[in-house]
C-alpha positions as a LaTeX table, in Angstrom:
\begin{tabular}{lrrr}
\hline
Residue & $x$ (\AA) & $y$ (\AA) & $z$ (\AA) \\
\hline
Met1 & 188.02 & 84.64 & 65.73 \\
Phe2 & 190.50 & 87.09 & 66.12 \\
Pro3 & 189.93 & 90.22 & 67.90 \\
Val4 & 188.10 & 93.18 & 66.04 \\
Val5 & 189.13 & 96.58 & 66.40 \\
Ser6 & 187.72 & 99.78 & 65.18 \\
Pro7 & 187.92 & 100.66 & 61.75 \\
His8 & 190.01 & 103.79 & 61.99 \\
Arg9 & 192.61 & 102.05 & 63.99 \\
Ser10 & 192.92 & 99.23 & 61.90 \\
Trp11 & 194.43 & 99.83 & 58.49 \\
Gly12 & 195.37 & 96.45 & 57.96 \\
Met13 & 192.44 & 94.56 & 58.67 \\
Met14 & 190.65 & 94.92 & 55.39 \\
Arg15 & 193.87 & 93.70 & 53.64 \\
Trp16 & 193.57 & 90.67 & 56.62 \\
Gly17 & 189.77 & 89.97 & 55.70 \\
Ala18 & 190.33 & 89.55 & 52.32 \\
Leu19 & 193.50 & 87.19 & 52.99 \\
Val20 & 191.24 & 84.93 & 55.45 \\
Val21 & 188.31 & 84.59 & 52.61 \\
Ala22 & 191.03 & 83.71 & 49.99 \\
Ala23 & 192.66 & 81.16 & 52.62 \\
Cys24 & 189.40 & 79.78 & 53.51 \\
Phe25 & 188.51 & 79.20 & 49.55 \\
Thr26 & 192.13 & 77.77 & 49.14 \\
Val27 & 191.91 & 75.09 & 51.85 \\
Leu28 & 188.49 & 74.22 & 50.81 \\
Gly29 & 189.12 & 73.76 & 47.14 \\
Ser30 & 192.45 & 72.11 & 47.60 \\
Ala31 & 191.29 & 69.54 & 50.44 \\
Ala32 & 190.43 & 66.62 & 48.17 \\
Ala33 & 193.82 & 66.89 & 46.73 \\
Gln34 & 195.78 & 66.59 & 50.08 \\
Thr35 & 196.70 & 63.21 & 51.48 \\
Thr36 & 197.70 & 64.61 & 54.81 \\
Val37 & 196.46 & 68.16 & 56.18 \\
Ser38 & 198.09 & 69.61 & 59.37 \\
Pro39 & 194.91 & 69.97 & 62.23 \\
Met40 & 193.91 & 73.42 & 62.85 \\
Thr41 & 192.13 & 75.08 & 65.71 \\
Asp42 & 191.10 & 78.17 & 66.90 \\
Leu43 & 191.57 & 78.67 & 70.33 \\
Thr44 & 190.77 & 81.23 & 73.15 \\
Leu45 & 193.10 & 81.60 & 75.63 \\
Gly46 & 191.34 & 83.88 & 78.11 \\
Met47 & 190.15 & 87.52 & 78.41 \\
Ser48 & 192.33 & 90.66 & 78.75 \\
Thr49 & 191.93 & 93.52 & 81.78 \\
Gln50 & 188.58 & 94.89 & 79.97 \\
Gly51 & 187.16 & 91.43 & 78.89 \\
Arg52 & 188.48 & 91.14 & 75.35 \\
Ser53 & 189.55 & 87.79 & 73.96 \\
Ile54 & 192.93 & 86.76 & 73.48 \\
Asn55 & 192.91 & 84.17 & 70.74 \\
Val56 & 195.49 & 81.69 & 69.33 \\
Leu57 & 195.51 & 79.78 & 66.00 \\
Arg58 & 196.89 & 76.40 & 66.34 \\
Val59 & 198.61 & 74.59 & 63.11 \\
Gly60 & 200.09 & 71.11 & 63.42 \\
Asp61 & 200.39 & 68.47 & 66.12 \\
Gly62 & 204.00 & 67.99 & 66.29 \\
Pro63 & 205.63 & 67.60 & 69.80 \\
Arg64 & 207.61 & 70.84 & 69.64 \\
Lys65 & 205.68 & 73.78 & 70.54 \\
Leu66 & 206.40 & 77.02 & 68.66 \\
Val67 & 204.63 & 80.15 & 69.68 \\
Leu68 & 204.48 & 83.78 & 67.66 \\
Val69 & 203.12 & 86.50 & 69.69 \\
Gly70 & 202.33 & 89.92 & 68.26 \\
Ala71 & 201.31 & 93.48 & 69.63 \\
Val72 & 202.56 & 93.20 & 73.17 \\
His73 & 202.77 & 96.93 & 72.86 \\
Gly74 & 199.26 & 97.43 & 71.31 \\
Gly75 & 198.44 & 100.45 & 69.31 \\
Pro76 & 201.97 & 101.82 & 68.83 \\
Glu77 & 203.10 & 98.52 & 67.40 \\
Arg78 & 200.01 & 97.72 & 65.35 \\
Asn79 & 202.01 & 96.78 & 62.29 \\
Thr80 & 203.04 & 93.39 & 64.49 \\
Phe81 & 199.45 & 92.88 & 65.01 \\
Val82 & 199.13 & 92.97 & 61.11 \\
Leu83 & 202.13 & 90.74 & 60.63 \\
Val84 & 201.17 & 88.00 & 62.78 \\
Thr85 & 197.58 & 88.18 & 61.58 \\
Glu86 & 198.78 & 87.40 & 58.20 \\
Leu87 & 201.10 & 84.91 & 59.21 \\
Ala88 & 197.91 & 83.14 & 60.59 \\
Ala89 & 196.10 & 83.60 & 57.17 \\
His90 & 199.31 & 82.16 & 55.01 \\
Phe91 & 199.37 & 78.79 & 57.50 \\
Arg92 & 195.49 & 78.65 & 57.51 \\
Ala93 & 196.09 & 78.61 & 53.54 \\
Asn94 & 199.40 & 76.34 & 53.62 \\
Pro95 & 198.69 & 74.26 & 56.69 \\
Gly96 & 201.37 & 71.74 & 55.18 \\
Ala97 & 203.98 & 74.28 & 55.47 \\
Val98 & 204.17 & 73.50 & 59.10 \\
Pro99 & 206.49 & 70.29 & 59.70 \\
Pro100 & 205.21 & 67.20 & 61.05 \\
Asp101 & 207.37 & 67.59 & 64.46 \\
Val102 & 205.82 & 71.07 & 65.25 \\
Ser103 & 202.83 & 72.94 & 66.44 \\
Leu104 & 202.64 & 76.25 & 65.50 \\
Tyr105 & 200.58 & 78.82 & 67.81 \\
Ile106 & 199.88 & 82.00 & 66.31 \\
Met107 & 198.75 & 85.07 & 68.87 \\
Pro108 & 198.01 & 88.10 & 66.89 \\
Thr109 & 197.97 & 90.08 & 70.08 \\
Leu110 & 198.42 & 89.44 & 73.68 \\
Asn111 & 197.16 & 93.13 & 74.28 \\
Pro112 & 193.85 & 93.92 & 72.57 \\
Asp113 & 192.79 & 96.56 & 74.95 \\
Gly114 & 196.18 & 98.31 & 74.11 \\
Leu115 & 195.09 & 97.79 & 70.66 \\
Glu116 & 191.84 & 98.87 & 70.91 \\
Leu117 & 192.90 & 102.05 & 73.10 \\
Asp118 & 195.61 & 102.97 & 70.63 \\
Ile119 & 198.21 & 102.76 & 73.63 \\
Arg120 & 201.19 & 100.88 & 74.64 \\
Gln121 & 200.38 & 99.70 & 77.78 \\
Asn122 & 197.35 & 97.40 & 78.60 \\
Ala123 & 194.30 & 98.95 & 80.42 \\
Asn124 & 195.60 & 99.17 & 83.52 \\
Gly125 & 198.53 & 101.50 & 82.09 \\
Ile126 & 201.36 & 98.66 & 82.59 \\
Asp127 & 203.70 & 98.04 & 80.32 \\
Leu128 & 203.32 & 93.88 & 79.69 \\
Asn129 & 206.79 & 93.63 & 78.24 \\
Arg130 & 207.81 & 95.04 & 81.75 \\
Asn131 & 205.81 & 92.98 & 84.16 \\
Met132 & 207.52 & 89.63 & 84.16 \\
Asp133 & 209.62 & 87.65 & 86.75 \\
Thr134 & 212.94 & 87.80 & 85.43 \\
Ser135 & 214.71 & 86.90 & 88.27 \\
Ala136 & 215.34 & 83.12 & 86.87 \\
Asp137 & 218.15 & 84.05 & 84.93 \\
Ser138 & 221.79 & 85.00 & 85.25 \\
Cys139 & 221.31 & 88.56 & 84.26 \\
Pro140 & 220.31 & 90.79 & 87.57 \\
Glu141 & 220.38 & 93.90 & 85.50 \\
Asn142 & 216.96 & 92.67 & 83.66 \\
Asp143 & 215.13 & 91.90 & 87.03 \\
Trp144 & 211.76 & 93.38 & 87.18 \\
Ser145 & 211.24 & 96.96 & 88.35 \\
Gln146 & 208.25 & 99.09 & 88.94 \\
Gln147 & 210.38 & 101.82 & 87.19 \\
Val148 & 211.11 & 101.34 & 83.67 \\
Ala149 & 212.74 & 102.82 & 80.85 \\
Gly150 & 211.94 & 103.12 & 77.40 \\
Ala151 & 213.02 & 104.95 & 74.25 \\
Tyr152 & 214.00 & 108.64 & 74.11 \\
Gly153 & 215.07 & 108.47 & 77.58 \\
Ile154 & 211.56 & 108.05 & 78.99 \\
Ile155 & 211.44 & 106.82 & 82.69 \\
Ser156 & 207.94 & 105.85 & 83.82 \\
Asn157 & 206.45 & 103.60 & 86.68 \\
Thr158 & 204.40 & 101.16 & 84.26 \\
Gly159 & 206.22 & 97.89 & 85.27 \\
Gly160 & 203.14 & 97.09 & 87.33 \\
Ala161 & 202.85 & 97.01 & 91.29 \\
Tyr162 & 204.71 & 93.54 & 91.38 \\
Ser163 & 205.97 & 91.45 & 88.77 \\
Glu164 & 203.30 & 89.26 & 86.78 \\
Ser165 & 200.50 & 91.48 & 88.20 \\
Glu166 & 198.44 & 91.47 & 85.01 \\
Val167 & 195.91 & 89.15 & 83.88 \\
Glu168 & 197.61 & 88.89 & 80.35 \\
Ser169 & 201.13 & 88.24 & 82.06 \\
Arg170 & 199.99 & 85.67 & 83.74 \\
Leu171 & 197.92 & 84.03 & 80.76 \\
Ile172 & 201.26 & 84.05 & 78.92 \\
Arg173 & 203.29 & 82.84 & 81.39 \\
Asp174 & 201.25 & 79.96 & 82.03 \\
Phe175 & 200.42 & 79.08 & 78.31 \\
Leu176 & 204.17 & 79.18 & 77.63 \\
Leu177 & 205.16 & 76.62 & 80.45 \\
Asp178 & 205.68 & 73.85 & 77.98 \\
Ala179 & 206.87 & 75.64 & 74.93 \\
His180 & 210.12 & 74.73 & 73.01 \\
Gly181 & 210.43 & 78.59 & 71.49 \\
Val182 & 208.64 & 81.70 & 71.42 \\
Ile183 & 209.08 & 84.67 & 69.29 \\
Phe184 & 207.79 & 88.14 & 70.57 \\
Phe185 & 207.58 & 90.56 & 67.76 \\
His186 & 208.22 & 94.26 & 68.25 \\
Thr187 & 209.14 & 97.29 & 66.32 \\
Ser188 & 211.20 & 99.04 & 65.12 \\
Gly189 & 214.93 & 98.48 & 64.70 \\
Gly190 & 215.28 & 95.67 & 62.16 \\
Val191 & 217.57 & 93.63 & 64.39 \\
Val192 & 216.71 & 90.34 & 66.32 \\
Phe193 & 217.91 & 89.45 & 70.09 \\
Pro194 & 217.90 & 86.35 & 72.32 \\
Ala195 & 216.87 & 86.04 & 75.78 \\
Cys196 & 219.81 & 87.07 & 78.06 \\
Asp197 & 222.65 & 84.69 & 78.40 \\
His198 & 220.63 & 81.73 & 76.83 \\
Ala199 & 222.72 & 79.22 & 74.16 \\
Pro200 & 219.30 & 77.98 & 72.71 \\
Ser201 & 217.88 & 81.56 & 72.44 \\
Asn202 & 221.09 & 82.53 & 70.91 \\
Met203 & 220.82 & 79.76 & 68.16 \\
Leu204 & 217.37 & 80.48 & 67.55 \\
Ala205 & 217.79 & 84.39 & 66.99 \\
Arg206 & 220.74 & 83.72 & 64.73 \\
Val207 & 218.89 & 81.14 & 62.78 \\
Phe208 & 215.82 & 83.52 & 62.49 \\
Gly209 & 218.05 & 86.43 & 61.47 \\
Glu210 & 219.67 & 84.72 & 58.70 \\
Gly211 & 216.03 & 83.67 & 57.60 \\
Ala212 & 214.23 & 87.19 & 57.98 \\
Gly213 & 217.31 & 89.49 & 56.97 \\
Tyr214 & 217.38 & 90.90 & 60.14 \\
Ala215 & 220.91 & 91.89 & 62.08 \\
Phe216 & 221.56 & 89.49 & 65.28 \\
Ile217 & 222.55 & 91.43 & 68.20 \\
Pro218 & 223.44 & 89.74 & 71.54 \\
Lys219 & 221.13 & 92.44 & 73.43 \\
Trp220 & 219.14 & 95.42 & 73.15 \\
Asp221 & 221.51 & 98.05 & 74.44 \\
Leu222 & 219.67 & 101.35 & 73.65 \\
Tyr223 & 217.86 & 101.24 & 77.09 \\
Ala224 & 217.71 & 98.65 & 79.86 \\
Ile225 & 214.67 & 96.18 & 79.11 \\
Thr226 & 213.41 & 94.87 & 82.67 \\
Gly227 & 210.87 & 92.33 & 83.09 \\
Gly228 & 210.81 & 91.62 & 79.41 \\
Met229 & 209.04 & 88.46 & 78.28 \\
His230 & 211.92 & 87.14 & 76.28 \\
Asp231 & 214.21 & 87.09 & 79.40 \\
Trp232 & 211.52 & 85.41 & 81.68 \\
Ala233 & 211.11 & 82.82 & 78.99 \\
Gly234 & 215.15 & 82.18 & 78.59 \\
Gly235 & 215.09 & 82.04 & 82.26 \\
Leu236 & 213.06 & 78.84 & 82.45 \\
Gly237 & 215.04 & 77.44 & 79.65 \\
Ile238 & 212.66 & 78.32 & 76.51 \\
Ala239 & 214.26 & 79.09 & 73.54 \\
Ala240 & 213.10 & 82.86 & 73.20 \\
Ile241 & 213.65 & 85.96 & 70.77 \\
Thr242 & 212.54 & 89.56 & 69.98 \\
Pro243 & 212.70 & 90.47 & 66.22 \\
Glu244 & 212.22 & 94.47 & 65.84 \\
Leu245 & 210.68 & 95.23 & 62.73 \\
Ile246 & 212.68 & 97.46 & 60.59 \\
Thr247 & 209.70 & 99.79 & 60.30 \\
Ala248 & 207.18 & 101.20 & 62.34 \\
Asp249 & 204.01 & 100.65 & 59.96 \\
Gln250 & 204.75 & 97.96 & 57.83 \\
Pro251 & 204.14 & 94.11 & 58.72 \\
Glu252 & 207.40 & 93.15 & 56.74 \\
Thr253 & 205.35 & 89.65 & 56.34 \\
Glu254 & 207.48 & 87.89 & 53.67 \\
Gln255 & 210.86 & 88.48 & 55.95 \\
Asn256 & 209.08 & 87.36 & 59.06 \\
Leu257 & 207.50 & 84.44 & 57.33 \\
Ala258 & 211.18 & 83.46 & 56.01 \\
Gly259 & 212.61 & 83.62 & 59.57 \\
Val260 & 209.52 & 81.50 & 61.19 \\
Met261 & 210.08 & 78.89 & 58.08 \\
Ala262 & 214.02 & 78.66 & 58.93 \\
Ile263 & 213.39 & 77.91 & 62.56 \\
Met264 & 210.44 & 75.41 & 61.69 \\
Asn265 & 212.82 & 73.80 & 59.30 \\
Arg266 & 215.47 & 73.17 & 61.97 \\
Ala267 & 212.99 & 72.58 & 65.01 \\
Asp268 & 215.18 & 69.65 & 66.28 \\
Glu269 & 218.15 & 72.16 & 66.47 \\
Val270 & 216.73 & 75.17 & 67.79 \\
Leu271 & 213.60 & 74.12 & 69.61 \\
Pro272 & 215.36 & 72.34 & 72.40 \\
Glu273 & 213.32 & 70.01 & 74.97 \\
Pro274 & 212.71 & 71.31 & 78.37 \\
Gln275 & 215.03 & 70.11 & 80.81 \\
Pro276 & 214.93 & 68.32 & 84.18 \\
His277 & 216.25 & 70.10 & 87.27 \\
Thr278 & 217.36 & 68.95 & 90.88 \\
Glu279 & 215.76 & 70.17 & 93.53 \\
Gly280 & 216.84 & 69.09 & 97.43 \\
Met281 & 216.93 & 65.20 & 96.78 \\
Trp282 & 214.87 & 64.71 & 93.72 \\
Asn283 & 214.86 & 65.60 & 89.92 \\
Val284 & 211.67 & 67.57 & 88.99 \\
Gln285 & 209.71 & 67.09 & 85.98 \\
Pro286 & 210.88 & 69.44 & 83.39 \\
Val287 & 207.53 & 71.05 & 82.64 \\
Ile288 & 206.61 & 70.61 & 86.27 \\
Trp289 & 209.73 & 72.53 & 87.35 \\
Arg290 & 209.04 & 75.51 & 85.07 \\
Ala291 & 205.75 & 75.71 & 86.80 \\
Trp292 & 207.36 & 75.78 & 90.42 \\
Lys293 & 209.74 & 77.90 & 89.22 \\
Ala294 & 207.55 & 80.38 & 87.84 \\
Trp295 & 204.92 & 80.39 & 90.51 \\
Gly296 & 207.01 & 80.78 & 93.50 \\
Gly297 & 209.34 & 77.99 & 93.78 \\
Ala298 & 210.46 & 76.66 & 97.18 \\
Arg299 & 209.41 & 80.05 & 98.89 \\
Leu300 & 205.68 & 79.21 & 98.05 \\
Phe301 & 205.64 & 75.42 & 97.57 \\
Gly302 & 208.77 & 74.03 & 99.43 \\
Leu303 & 210.86 & 71.18 & 97.95 \\
Pro304 & 209.80 & 67.88 & 96.21 \\
Leu305 & 209.36 & 65.12 & 98.38 \\
Gly306 & 209.79 & 62.30 & 95.74 \\
Pro307 & 209.92 & 61.67 & 91.98 \\
Ala308 & 207.32 & 62.58 & 89.51 \\
Val309 & 205.07 & 59.91 & 89.02 \\
Gln310 & 203.67 & 59.02 & 85.46 \\
Ile311 & 199.71 & 58.58 & 85.48 \\
Gly312 & 198.44 & 57.86 & 81.77 \\
Thr313 & 199.92 & 60.73 & 79.92 \\
Ser314 & 200.26 & 63.16 & 82.80 \\
Trp315 & 202.97 & 63.68 & 85.47 \\
Thr316 & 202.51 & 64.46 & 89.02 \\
Gln317 & 204.81 & 65.66 & 91.99 \\
Val318 & 204.48 & 66.24 & 95.39 \\
Phe319 & 205.96 & 68.88 & 97.01 \\
Glu320 & 205.88 & 70.16 & 100.83 \\
Arg321 & 203.00 & 72.64 & 100.53 \\
Ala322 & 201.21 & 71.57 & 96.95 \\
Val323 & 201.12 & 68.69 & 94.48 \\
Leu324 & 201.81 & 69.99 & 90.90 \\
Thr325 & 200.15 & 68.04 & 88.04 \\
Tyr326 & 201.43 & 68.39 & 84.23 \\
Arg327 & 198.93 & 67.73 & 81.80 \\
Pro328 & 200.24 & 67.42 & 78.18 \\
Asp329 & 196.48 & 67.21 & 76.61 \\
Gln330 & 195.75 & 70.74 & 78.20 \\
Ser331 & 198.74 & 72.21 & 75.73 \\
Asp332 & 196.00 & 74.46 & 73.97 \\
Thr333 & 195.24 & 76.09 & 77.33 \\
Ala334 & 196.89 & 78.29 & 80.15 \\
Ala335 & 196.20 & 75.30 & 82.55 \\
Val336 & 199.08 & 72.60 & 81.00 \\
Val337 & 200.03 & 72.48 & 84.79 \\
Gln338 & 197.90 & 72.78 & 87.58 \\
Leu339 & 197.80 & 72.69 & 91.44 \\
Asp340 & 195.85 & 69.45 & 92.75 \\
Ala341 & 192.81 & 70.21 & 94.78 \\
Leu342 & 193.96 & 69.45 & 98.19 \\
Gly343 & 192.07 & 71.93 & 100.01 \\
Arg344 & 188.85 & 70.28 & 98.66 \\
Asp345 & 190.40 & 66.84 & 99.88 \\
Leu346 & 191.30 & 68.22 & 103.04 \\
Leu347 & 187.38 & 69.45 & 103.75 \\
Gly348 & 186.04 & 66.20 & 102.32 \\
Ala349 & 182.49 & 65.91 & 103.33 \\
Arg350 & 182.71 & 68.53 & 106.05 \\
Val351 & 179.75 & 71.39 & 105.92 \\
Val352 & 181.13 & 74.73 & 106.16 \\
Ala353 & 178.78 & 77.44 & 106.99 \\
Thr354 & 178.31 & 80.10 & 104.20 \\
Glu355 & 179.03 & 83.80 & 104.51 \\
Pro356 & 176.94 & 86.69 & 103.54 \\
Pro357 & 178.20 & 89.42 & 101.37 \\
Ser358 & 180.41 & 92.16 & 102.95 \\
Asp359 & 181.45 & 95.63 & 102.07 \\
Asp360 & 184.67 & 95.21 & 103.04 \\
Ala361 & 185.60 & 91.45 & 101.63 \\
Arg362 & 185.35 & 90.24 & 97.93 \\
Phe363 & 182.55 & 87.67 & 97.62 \\
Phe364 & 182.67 & 84.70 & 95.73 \\
Pro365 & 179.05 & 83.48 & 94.82 \\
Glu366 & 180.14 & 80.19 & 93.35 \\
Thr367 & 181.23 & 79.26 & 96.88 \\
Gln368 & 179.39 & 81.92 & 99.10 \\
His369 & 182.53 & 82.80 & 100.79 \\
Thr370 & 184.69 & 86.05 & 101.21 \\
Leu371 & 188.38 & 87.15 & 100.84 \\
Arg372 & 189.46 & 89.99 & 102.77 \\
Gly373 & 192.50 & 91.90 & 103.96 \\
Leu374 & 196.02 & 90.26 & 104.01 \\
Phe375 & 194.85 & 86.81 & 103.00 \\
Ala376 & 193.02 & 88.72 & 99.91 \\
Asp377 & 196.40 & 90.47 & 99.25 \\
Phe378 & 198.60 & 87.41 & 99.42 \\
Trp379 & 195.94 & 85.25 & 97.26 \\
Gln380 & 195.97 & 87.94 & 94.48 \\
Ile381 & 199.84 & 88.60 & 94.35 \\
Asn382 & 200.86 & 85.07 & 94.57 \\
Gly383 & 198.44 & 83.24 & 91.85 \\
Gly384 & 194.82 & 84.44 & 92.37 \\
Leu385 & 191.91 & 82.43 & 91.29 \\
Pro386 & 193.88 & 80.40 & 88.29 \\
Leu387 & 196.50 & 79.00 & 90.81 \\
Phe388 & 194.82 & 78.93 & 94.24 \\
Gly389 & 191.10 & 78.47 & 93.46 \\
Leu390 & 188.24 & 79.69 & 95.15 \\
Pro391 & 187.70 & 80.10 & 98.91 \\
Leu392 & 186.01 & 77.03 & 100.21 \\
Thr393 & 185.70 & 78.43 & 104.05 \\
Gly394 & 185.87 & 81.90 & 105.74 \\
Glu395 & 188.80 & 82.88 & 108.13 \\
Glu396 & 189.10 & 80.15 & 110.87 \\
Phe397 & 190.85 & 80.21 & 114.41 \\
Thr398 & 193.21 & 77.75 & 114.72 \\
Thr399 & 196.90 & 76.92 & 115.82 \\
Asp400 & 199.96 & 76.41 & 113.82 \\
Ala401 & 202.07 & 73.51 & 113.98 \\
Arg402 & 204.30 & 74.87 & 117.12 \\
Gly403 & 200.89 & 75.50 & 118.93 \\
Gln404 & 200.80 & 79.31 & 118.16 \\
Pro405 & 197.24 & 80.84 & 117.66 \\
Ala406 & 196.80 & 81.22 & 113.81 \\
Ile407 & 194.10 & 81.93 & 111.07 \\
Arg408 & 193.44 & 79.56 & 108.31 \\
Gln409 & 191.67 & 79.71 & 105.24 \\
Val410 & 190.77 & 76.93 & 103.16 \\
Phe411 & 190.96 & 77.31 & 98.84 \\
Glu412 & 190.26 & 74.83 & 96.50 \\
Arg413 & 193.88 & 73.95 & 96.02 \\
Val414 & 195.86 & 75.49 & 98.82 \\
Val415 & 195.13 & 76.45 & 102.56 \\
Leu416 & 196.44 & 80.10 & 103.64 \\
Glu417 & 197.88 & 80.15 & 107.24 \\
Arg418 & 199.05 & 83.44 & 109.14 \\
Pro419 & 199.85 & 84.19 & 112.79 \\
Arg420 & 196.70 & 85.88 & 114.34 \\
Glu421 & 198.60 & 89.35 & 114.95 \\
Ala422 & 200.23 & 89.26 & 111.26 \\
Thr423 & 200.48 & 92.82 & 110.04 \\
Gly424 & 201.52 & 91.81 & 106.17 \\
Pro425 & 200.96 & 89.27 & 103.62 \\
Ala426 & 204.99 & 88.54 & 104.18 \\
Glu427 & 203.66 & 86.25 & 107.37 \\
Ile428 & 201.40 & 84.32 & 105.26 \\
Thr429 & 202.44 & 80.57 & 104.34 \\
Leu430 & 200.76 & 77.46 & 102.85 \\
Val431 & 199.88 & 74.69 & 104.90 \\
Pro432 & 202.16 & 71.74 & 104.01 \\
Leu433 & 199.21 & 69.78 & 102.49 \\
Gly434 & 201.71 & 68.03 & 100.37 \\
Arg435 & 203.41 & 66.38 & 103.22 \\
Leu436 & 199.93 & 65.13 & 104.42 \\
Arg437 & 199.18 & 63.88 & 100.89 \\
Trp438 & 202.80 & 62.21 & 100.91 \\
Ala439 & 202.41 & 60.70 & 104.31 \\
Gln440 & 198.60 & 59.19 & 103.56 \\
Arg441 & 200.34 & 57.67 & 100.11 \\
Asp442 & 203.27 & 56.34 & 102.22 \\
Ala443 & 201.07 & 54.78 & 104.67 \\
Arg444 & 199.13 & 52.93 & 101.95 \\
Ser445 & 202.11 & 51.79 & 100.34 \\
Pro446 & 203.74 & 47.93 & 101.10 \\
Arg447 & 206.90 & 49.86 & 101.33 \\
Ser448 & 205.87 & 51.85 & 104.43 \\
Gly449 & 206.04 & 48.90 & 106.63 \\
Val450 & 202.34 & 48.83 & 106.74 \\
Arg451 & 200.99 & 45.15 & 105.81 \\
Pro452 & 198.75 & 45.27 & 102.75 \\
Arg453 & 195.47 & 43.72 & 103.80 \\
\hline
\end{tabular}
């Protein structure tokens, strides 16, 4: 199900409801006559800041993933919510319109709180389209900033405390890691523009513009867009565009449907495959590279220690401080790439004393452990629960690799370590569990010089 918004704020909802009912009868009535029907799945990717579901309709099961996203700017751009909702209704009624080489994902809103509250920002007052880490592209002028520019010369501190600080931003980031193309619908300008300095995005924008009748422009030039979603995606090699609807109150559905169809009919040209990258001495599997880069790169995880290894349909690659696994069967989720549970492996059968709740710490009832202070700051800023997992121990005194006094805490997928006298989260590092995993695997390999038994 898609989000329900208050009737006085949803002038398009009655129209949407009628379309859905009609679509359902159309599909049921014609199913017997169809020899092939593209599969359809309703998905819930996660929850917003205030706990509203963020939903997606998937139509088709082709190898190229195209994502449509509406209402990033909530209530003031409600017509993009109506647009993408009506596109969903159209493809429900006409699933065969999605070519066999495309999987079409349709997200009416990434910002259901802003839609319900009738505000541009999310419930934390953050502009989601200014909250992304755009440092991977070659355009420094669009790099994330807490202070952002807007229409009518308005300057505001709505970029977030740090890039990708918001649950909605992290959700779309992780969901798009294996995407071939993404369209972020906004309003209103009557143009379409690509991710900065990215040739595949340029082509995608031109093809969409020709189909929809929107003018192509190489970049938005009325004011600076810092931390924009399209630039984040382009920096990771995902073809990404932003169509700006002509009006501020109409969905312009027919035009945008024509643009989407133009893209899908040329999917092999305009939705490029993810490309491998060399880091250190090794090629990194393309989707794993995107996750590694988006989540912190060498700064957080170190360099790869060897090539990616395919196990079944999945790919795994070992880095100095983590192991990343790409699971194509999880493409419908925001967990298509995951960190392996090296923290759990490290603890093994070790019994760890639990901790009581504390007023100065966040308590996790699932594991009966707390998270506080510098570790809590680092954990939250760099990935939080989806990336690092739950704490499995409390803070423990230890010594680091140089024999210096240190404090560690074990999480499901990483181990954090800091000097005992640390004063800021910048002094925290991940323990090199990837090296440990690599050494263990190497020791078991006949190539290591150890005679197999």
